[in-house]
C-alpha positions in Angstrom: 0.0 -0.1 -0.1 2.8 2.4 0.8 4.3 1.8 -2.4 1.0 2.3 -4.2 0.6 5.6 -2.2 4.1 6.8 -3.4 3.7 6.0 -7.0 0.5 8.3 -7.3 1.9 11.0 -5.3 2.1 14.4 -7.2 5.5 15.1 -6.5 7.1 11.8 -7.2 9.2 11.8 -10.4 9.1 8.1 -11.3 6.2 5.7 -11.0 8.6 2.6 -10.7 8.1 -0.4 -8.2 10.9 -0.8 -5.4 14.0 -2.6 -6.9 15.3 -5.4 -4.6 19.0 -6.6 -5.2 21.2 -9.0 -3.6 24.4 -7.3 -2.0 26.7 -8.3 -4.8 24.4 -7.5 -7.5 23.7 -4.1 -6.0 27.5 -3.4 -5.6 27.9 -4.0 -9.5 24.8 -2.2 -10.5 26.4 0.8 -8.5 29.7 0.4 -10.2 29.9 3.1 -13.0 32.4 1.0 -15.0 30.2 -2.1 -15.1 27.0 -0.5 -16.3 28.8 1.8 -18.9 30.7 -1.4 -20.1 27.0 -3.0 -20.5 25.9 0.0 -22.4 28.8 -0.1 -24.6 28.4 -3.6 -25.6 24.7 -3.8 -26.0 24.6 -0.3 -28.0 27.1 -1.6 -30.1 25.0 -4.7 -31.0 21.9 -2.7 -31.8 24.0 -0.3 -34.0 25.0 -3.2 -36.1 21.4 -4.1 -36.6 20.5 -0.5 -37.7 23.2 -0.5 -40.4 21.3 -3.5 -41.9 17.9 -1.8 -41.5 18.8 1.0 -43.7 21.5 -0.2 -46.1 18.9 -0.7 -48.8 17.3 2.6 -48.6 19.9 4.6 -50.2 20.2 1.9 -53.1 16.6 2.4 -54.5 18.0 4.2 -57.4 20.4 1.6 -58.3 17.9 -1.1 -57.6 15.4 0.5 -60.2 18.1 0.9 -63.0 17.5 -1.7 -65.8 19.5 -4.7 -65.5 21.7 -3.9 -68.4 22.7 -0.7 -66.7 23.8 -2.6 -63.5 20.5 -2.4 -61.6 17.7 -5.0 -61.0 14.9 -3.4 -62.5 12.8 -3.0 -59.7 9.8 -0.6 -59.5 8.9 2.0 -56.8 5.9 -0.4 -55.7 8.3 -3.4 -55.4 10.8 -1.2 -53.3 8.1 0.0 -51.1 7.1 -3.6 -50.7 10.4 -4.7 -49.7 11.2 -1.6 -47.4 7.7 -2.4 -45.5 8.5 -6.3 -45.3 10.6 -5.9 -42.2 7.5 -5.8 -40.3 5.4 -8.5 -41.9 6.3 -11.4 -39.4 6.0 -8.9 -36.6 2.6 -7.7 -37.5 0.8 -10.6 -39.1 2.4 -13.5 -37.1 2.4 -11.4 -33.7 5.9 -12.1 -33.2 6.5 -8.9 -31.0 4.2 -10.0 -28.7 6.0 -13.3 -28.7 9.2 -11.7 -28.4 8.1 -9.5 -25.4 6.8 -12.3 -23.4 10.1 -14.4 -24.1 12.2 -11.4 -22.7 10.1 -11.1 -19.8 9.8 -15.0 -19.2 13.3 -15.8 -20.1 15.5 -12.7 -19.6 17.9 -10.6 -21.4 20.6 -13.3 -22.1 18.5 -15.7 -24.0 16.1 -12.9 -25.8 19.2 -11.0 -26.9 21.1 -14.0 -28.2 17.8 -15.2 -30.3 17.6 -11.7 -31.8 21.2 -12.0 -32.9 20.6 -15.3 -34.6 17.3 -14.0 -36.4 19.2 -10.8 -37.6 22.1 -12.9 -39.0 19.7 -15.2 -40.7 17.6 -12.8 -42.3 20.6 -10.7 -43.5 22.1 -13.7 -45.0 18.9 -14.4 -47.0 18.9 -10.8 -47.9 22.4 -11.2 -49.3 21.5 -14.6 -51.3 18.4 -12.5 -53.0 20.5 -9.8 -54.2 23.5 -11.6 -55.1 22.4 -14.8 -56.7 18.8 -14.6 -57.4 18.0 -13.5 -61.1 15.9 -10.4 -61.1 14.0 -11.5 -64.3 11.7 -14.0 -62.9 8.3 -12.8 -61.8 5.3 -14.3 -60.0 1.7 -12.9 -59.7 1.0 -12.3 -55.8 -2.4 -12.2 -54.0 -2.4 -10.7 -50.5 -5.3 -8.6 -50.0 -4.1 -7.1 -46.4 -1.3 -5.3 -48.5 -3.5 -4.5 -51.4 -1.9 -7.1 -53.5 -4.3 -8.7 -56.0 -2.5 -10.8 -58.8 0.1 -8.4 -58.7 3.4 -9.3 -60.5 6.5 -9.2 -58.2 9.8 -10.3 -58.9 10.9 -13.4 -57.0 14.4 -11.6 -56.1 11.9 -9.3 -54.4 9.9 -11.7 -52.5 13.0 -13.6 -51.3 14.4 -10.3 -50.0 11.4 -9.6 -48.5 11.2 -12.8 -46.8 14.9 -12.3 -45.5 14.0 -8.6 -44.3 11.1 -10.0 -42.6 13.1 -12.1 -41.0 15.6 -9.9 -39.9 12.8 -7.7 -38.3 11.8 -10.1 -36.0 15.5 -10.2 -34.5 15.8 -6.3 -35.0 12.9 -5.4 -33.2 13.6 -8.2 -30.1 16.8 -6.8 -30.0 15.4 -3.3 -29.6 13.1 -4.1 -26.7 16.1 -6.4 -25.1 18.4 -3.7 -25.1 15.9 -1.2 -23.9 15.4 -3.7 -20.9 18.9 -4.3 -20.3 19.5 -0.3 -19.7 16.7 0.0 -17.8 17.9 -2.8 -15.7 21.4 -1.3 -15.1 20.5 2.5 -15.1 17.1 2.6 -13.3 17.7 5.5 -10.7 20.7 6.7 -12.4 21.7 8.4 -15.7 18.8 6.4 -17.7 17.8 9.1 -20.2 21.6 9.8 -20.9 22.3 6.0 -21.3 19.1 5.7 -23.4 20.2 8.8 -25.6 23.8 7.4 -26.2 22.4 4.1 -27.2 20.0 6.1 -29.7 23.0 7.9 -30.8 25.0 5.0 -31.9 22.2 3.3 -33.6 22.1 6.7 -35.6 25.7 6.1 -36.3 24.6 3.0 -37.8 21.6 4.4 -40.0 24.2 7.4 -40.9 27.0 4.7 -42.0 24.3 3.1 -44.0 22.9 5.9 -45.9 26.3 7.5 -46.6 28.3 4.4 -47.4 26.0 2.0 -49.3 25.8 4.0 -52.6 29.6 4.4 -52.8 30.2 0.5 -51.7 27.5 -0.6 -54.2 29.0 1.6 -56.9 32.5 0.2 -56.4 31.6 -3.3 -56.2 28.1 -4.8 -56.3 24.4 -4.0 -55.2 25.1 -6.8 -53.1 28.3 -5.6 -51.3 26.6 -3.4 -48.7 24.6 -6.3 -47.3 27.6 -8.5 -46.9 29.3 -5.9 -44.9 25.8 -5.6 -42.9 25.9 -9.3 -42.3 29.7 -9.1 -41.3 28.7 -6.2 -38.9 25.9 -8.1 -37.2 28.3 -11.1 -36.8 30.5 -8.8 -34.9 27.6 -7.5 -32.9 26.5 -11.1 -32.1 30.1 -11.8 -30.5 29.8 -8.6 -28.5 26.3 -9.6 -27.3 27.8 -13.1 -26.2 30.4 -11.5 -24.3 27.7 -9.5 -22.3 26.1 -12.7 -21.7 28.9 -14.1 -20.0 29.6 -11.0 -18.1 26.1 -11.1 -17.0 26.3 -14.8 -15.9 29.3 -14.2 -13.7 27.3 -11.5 -12.0 24.6 -14.0 -11.4 27.3 -16.4 -9.9 28.6 -13.8 -7.7 25.5 -12.6 -6.6 23.6 -15.9 -6.0 21.8 -16.1 -9.2 20.2 -12.7 -9.3 21.4 -10.0 -11.3 20.2 -6.2 -10.9 16.6 -5.7 -10.9 15.3 -9.3 -11.6 13.8 -10.7 -8.4 10.9 -12.8 -8.0 8.7 -9.6 -7.2 10.0 -8.2 -10.4 8.9 -11.2 -12.9 6.6 -10.9 -15.6 3.0 -12.5 -14.9 0.2 -12.5 -17.6 -1.9 -10.6 -15.3 0.4 -7.8 -15.3 -0.8 -6.9 -19.0 -4.0 -5.8 -17.6 -2.4 -3.0 -15.9 -0.5 -2.0 -19.2 -3.6 -1.9 -21.1 -5.5 0.1 -18.8 -2.9 2.9 -18.7 -3.9 6.1 -20.7 -0.2 7.1 -20.9 0.9 4.1 -22.3 -1.4 4.0 -25.1 -0.7 7.8 -26.0 3.1 7.1 -26.2 2.5 4.0 -28.1 0.2 6.1 -30.7 3.0 9.1 -30.7 5.6 6.5 -31.5 3.7 5.1 -34.3 3.2 8.5 -35.9 6.5 9.8 -35.5 8.6 6.8 -37.0 6.0 6.0 -39.7 6.6 9.7 -40.8 10.3 9.6 -40.3 11.7 6.3 -41.4 9.6 5.7 -44.3 10.8 9.3 -45.4 14.4 8.2 -44.9 13.8 5.0 -47.4 12.8 7.2 -49.9 14.9 10.3 -49.3 17.9 9.3 -51.3 16.0 9.2 -54.6 14.0 12.4 -53.6 17.4 14.3 -53.5 18.2 12.8 -56.8 14.7 13.5 -58.5 13.6 16.8 -57.1 16.9 18.5 -55.9 19.2 17.2 -58.8 21.9 15.7 -56.2 24.1 13.3 -58.1 23.3 9.8 -57.4 26.7 8.9 -56.0 26.2 12.0 -53.2 22.6 11.9 -52.8 22.9 9.4 -49.7 25.2 12.0 -47.9 22.3 14.5 -47.4 19.9 12.0 -45.7 22.8 11.0 -43.5 22.9 14.2 -42.2 19.8 13.6 -40.4 21.4 10.8 -38.2 24.8 12.4 -37.9 23.3 15.6 -36.1 21.5 13.1 -33.9 24.6 11.3 -32.9 25.5 14.6 -31.0 22.4 15.8 -29.9 20.5 13.0 -28.8 22.6 12.3 -25.8 22.5 15.8 -24.9 19.0 16.1 -24.9 18.8 12.7 -22.7 21.1 14.4 -20.0 18.8 17.5 -20.3 15.7 15.3 -19.6 17.5 13.7 -16.6 18.5 17.2 -15.1 15.3 19.3 -15.7 12.6 17.2 -17.2 10.2 18.9 -19.4 9.8 15.5 -21.2 6.2 16.2 -22.6 7.2 19.6 -23.8 10.1 18.2 -25.7 8.1 15.8 -27.4 5.5 18.8 -28.5 8.5 20.5 -29.7 9.8 17.6 -31.8 6.6 16.7 -33.6 6.3 20.3 -34.6 9.7 20.4 -36.1 9.4 17.1 -37.7 5.9 18.3 -39.2 7.0 21.7 -40.7 10.1 20.0 -42.2 7.9 17.6 -44.1 5.5 20.3 -45.2 8.3 22.4 -46.7 9.7 19.2 -48.5 6.2 19.1 -50.1 6.4 22.8 -51.4 7.8 23.6 -55.0 11.1 24.5 -54.0 14.3 23.0 -55.5 17.3 24.6 -53.8 19.5 21.8 -52.7 20.9 24.3 -50.0 17.2 24.1 -48.5 17.2 20.5 -48.7 20.4 20.5 -46.5 19.2 22.9 -44.4 15.7 21.0 -44.0 17.9 17.9 -43.0 19.8 19.4 -40.2 16.5 20.8 -38.7 15.0 17.4 -39.0 18.2 15.9 -37.4 17.4 18.0 -34.3 13.7 16.5 -34.2 15.2 13.2 -34.8 17.2 14.0 -31.5 14.3 15.6 -29.3 11.6 13.1 -29.2 13.6 9.8 -29.2 15.9 11.3 -26.4 13.0 11.4 -24.1 10.3 9.1 -25.5 12.0 5.9 -24.6 13.3 6.8 -20.9 9.6 8.1 -20.7 8.2 4.4 -20.8 9.8 3.1 -17.6 8.2 6.4 -15.9 4.8 5.1 -16.9 5.0 1.2 -17.0 6.7 -0.6 -13.9 9.8 -2.7 -14.5 8.2 -6.2 -14.5 5.7 -5.2 -17.2 8.5 -3.3 -19.4 9.4 -5.9 -21.8 5.6 -6.5 -22.8 5.2 -2.9 -23.0 8.0 -2.4 -25.4 6.9 -5.3 -27.5 3.4 -3.7 -27.9 5.0 -0.5 -28.7 7.2 -2.0 -31.1 4.3 -4.1 -32.7 2.0 -1.1 -33.3 5.1 0.9 -34.6 5.7 -1.7 -36.9 2.3 -1.6 -38.7 3.3 1.8 -39.5 6.8 0.9 -40.8 5.2 -1.8 -42.9 2.2 -0.1 -44.3 3.6 3.4 -44.9 6.4 2.5 -47.2 3.9 0.5 -49.4 1.5 3.2 -49.5 4.1 5.6 -50.4 5.8 3.4 -53.1 2.4 3.2 -54.8 1.7 7.0 -54.7 5.1 7.7 -56.3 4.6 5.0 -59.0 1.2 6.7 -59.8 3.2 10.0 -59.9 5.9 8.8 -62.2 5.9 10.2 -65.8 6.7 8.0 -68.6 10.0 9.3 -69.0 10.8 8.1 -65.4 10.5 11.8 -63.7 8.7 11.4 -60.1 6.5 14.1 -58.5 7.1 13.9 -54.7 4.6 16.5 -53.8 1.5 14.1 -52.8 3.8 11.6 -50.9 5.2 14.5 -48.8 1.7 15.7 -48.0 1.0 12.3 -46.8 4.0 12.2 -44.6 3.0 15.9 -43.5 -0.6 14.6 -42.4 0.9 11.9 -40.2 3.3 14.5 -38.6 0.0 16.7 -37.8 -1.7 13.5 -36.1 1.9 13.2 -34.0 1.4 16.8 -32.8 -2.1 16.1 -31.6 -0.9 13.0 -29.8 1.7 14.8 -28.0 -0.5 17.3 -26.8 -2.9 14.9 -25.4 0.0 13.2 -23.7 1.1 16.4 -22.0 -2.5 16.8 -20.6 -2.6 13.1 -19.4 0.9 13.4 -17.8 -0.5 16.5 -15.9 -3.4 14.6 -14.6 -1.7 11.1 -13.8 1.5 12.6 -12.6 4.0 10.4 -14.6 6.5 12.9 -14.1 7.3 13.5 -17.7 7.7 17.2 -17.1 
């Protein structure tokens, strides 16, 4: 009862259950060297996943070139199908729910290792599809949930989509596992800063993929960046196995209990009811859906946007979108540290969604200056830093530790619906606005992104109102 009263006290900044540790685990958790080492390991593993997640995005232009010119002859619709396929299994087979329960029931060691194995398998399938599968063979695909009715799709696209969907299971499971590892080690300490650093390293992976993939593909082969991503995930897997061995040693020294994982903190299915009844949880989930549905699919198509609308060279076009993650590498930890120190998280989320929407709206306008495009990417990079720096650390303020894995899995599941559907929709919009000579009009597509951004602003304002009523402590 005492804890329940505390958790609803207006002046209490965090709504988290009391964390009980054995003496050895508590000592290790208090060790700055130990927890920052853990952060470096798991953040690096997650970074390698982000490399693979975006390594194909700047290759759209090359993939859509005719085979005679070194491309694969893909259409915008086929590229949109591939880009959205990362969420297929997570959405239609409910794999994120399964992953969240696996995480809460088995712990971060098993779940993290499983996620790495799935990322490796999926990336391997992707590499085989692009490197060895002939792009000429086509099948008619009927799948009404995605609007495919006897639609001709290349076998290569289908196999690559299968690999990306398999990778997506491991990628999202890795994301929720790493988040729980950080909460486990940094709860009550520099948690927002730690999550900001993790996000910054993830953005570094995105930036490396966006900036490096076109150059690597042009110099060698379109499949070469995927091979590089496969090797990166392999190194990340080894790093995570090292963390697992470190965690096992801690358990043995502490009598079998690592920081914050006690019987009182373990997941029970009845606990899901508490999460489902939490209005703040649903608002932050919806905000995550809208924000990332506007941002990540935009990045998928941004390289070709720079070529088609702003006249940037195909070899340099990936560098402009990479400004966005490079900017966030520096700013996300700073905004996270600011959230640790002064709060104002709900206000920061509103500011981030407004900046995002304004930039997307300007991209929709008939302005064709490459200098403007660079400036907009810098502003978008700030928005890309603001909201994630407070959104992910805000979840443990709303959801107790024992429900955290399941809560993150629900958030990621709903986010995956947007990440799956929006690229497919945008791909079709672009295909319908492509002239016979190949010129693409991006106006309609950018207005779709802008509408999603406007909805995100509304949800961010609602979240602030609920925070003031429920006293989550976001501000």
